[in-house]
C-alpha positions in Angstrom: -16.7 20.8 54.7 -13.3 21.0 53.2 -12.5 18.7 50.2 -9.4 16.6 51.0 -8.5 15.9 47.4 -6.1 18.2 45.7 -6.2 19.1 42.0 -4.0 16.9 40.0 -1.4 18.7 38.0 -1.2 17.9 34.3 2.4 16.7 34.8 1.2 13.9 37.0 -1.2 12.4 34.5 -0.1 9.5 32.4 0.5 10.4 28.7 1.5 7.4 26.5 4.1 8.1 23.8 2.8 7.8 20.3 4.0 4.5 18.8 3.8 5.8 15.3 6.0 8.8 16.3 8.6 6.4 17.7 8.6 4.3 14.5 8.9 7.4 12.3 11.8 8.8 14.3 13.6 5.4 14.3 13.2 5.1 10.5 14.5 8.6 10.0 17.5 7.9 12.1 18.2 4.6 10.2 17.8 6.5 6.9 20.2 9.2 8.0 22.7 6.5 9.1 22.5 4.8 5.7 22.9 8.0 3.8 26.1 8.8 5.9 27.4 5.4 5.2 26.8 5.8 1.4 28.5 9.2 1.5 31.5 7.8 3.3 31.8 5.3 0.5 31.8 8.1 -2.0 28.3 7.5 -3.4 26.1 10.5 -4.3 23.0 10.0 -2.3 20.9 12.1 -4.6 21.5 9.4 -7.3 20.3 6.5 -5.1 16.6 5.6 -5.7 14.5 6.4 -2.6 13.1 2.8 -2.6 16.7 1.5 -2.4 17.4 3.8 0.5 14.2 2.6 2.2 15.2 -1.0 1.9 18.7 -0.3 3.2 17.3 1.7 6.1 14.9 -1.1 7.0 17.8 -3.6 7.1 19.9 -1.1 9.1 17.0 -0.7 11.6 16.6 -4.5 11.9 20.4 -4.7 12.8 20.3 -1.8 15.2 17.2 -2.1 17.5 18.8 0.5 19.9 17.4 3.1 17.4 13.9 2.4 18.8 15.0 3.2 22.3 16.7 6.4 21.1 13.6 7.3 19.2 11.4 6.8 22.2 13.6 9.1 24.3 13.5 11.7 21.5 9.7 11.4 21.3 9.4 12.0 25.0 11.7 15.1 24.8 9.7 16.5 21.9 6.3 15.8 23.7 5.0 13.5 21.0 2.2 12.0 23.1 -0.8 10.2 21.7 -3.8 12.3 21.3 -6.8 11.3 23.3 -9.3 9.3 21.2 -12.8 10.6 20.9 -15.4 8.3 22.3 -18.0 6.7 20.1 -20.8 8.8 21.7 -18.8 12.0 21.0 -18.3 10.9 17.3 -22.0 10.2 16.9 -22.9 13.7 18.0 -20.9 15.3 15.3 
């Protein structure tokens, strides 16, 4: 008897985008934008404390939520999908 189900291609399966990857990409974009702003003001970015850059990048990210959408699109293009989590039974066997 023939099996009526066809093998499902890996492209058809659902793969969620990694939320942490989206956050990292958005923070990186915000940091780059802040660095460009500082350079345009004539500030040497290498002399700015990293903590100060991070605070400014967080504020920039809060003011520009579209960076999250762009980061999500970039994560999809780069294939940054969540890795499947191991089940509790698989972890106990190790």
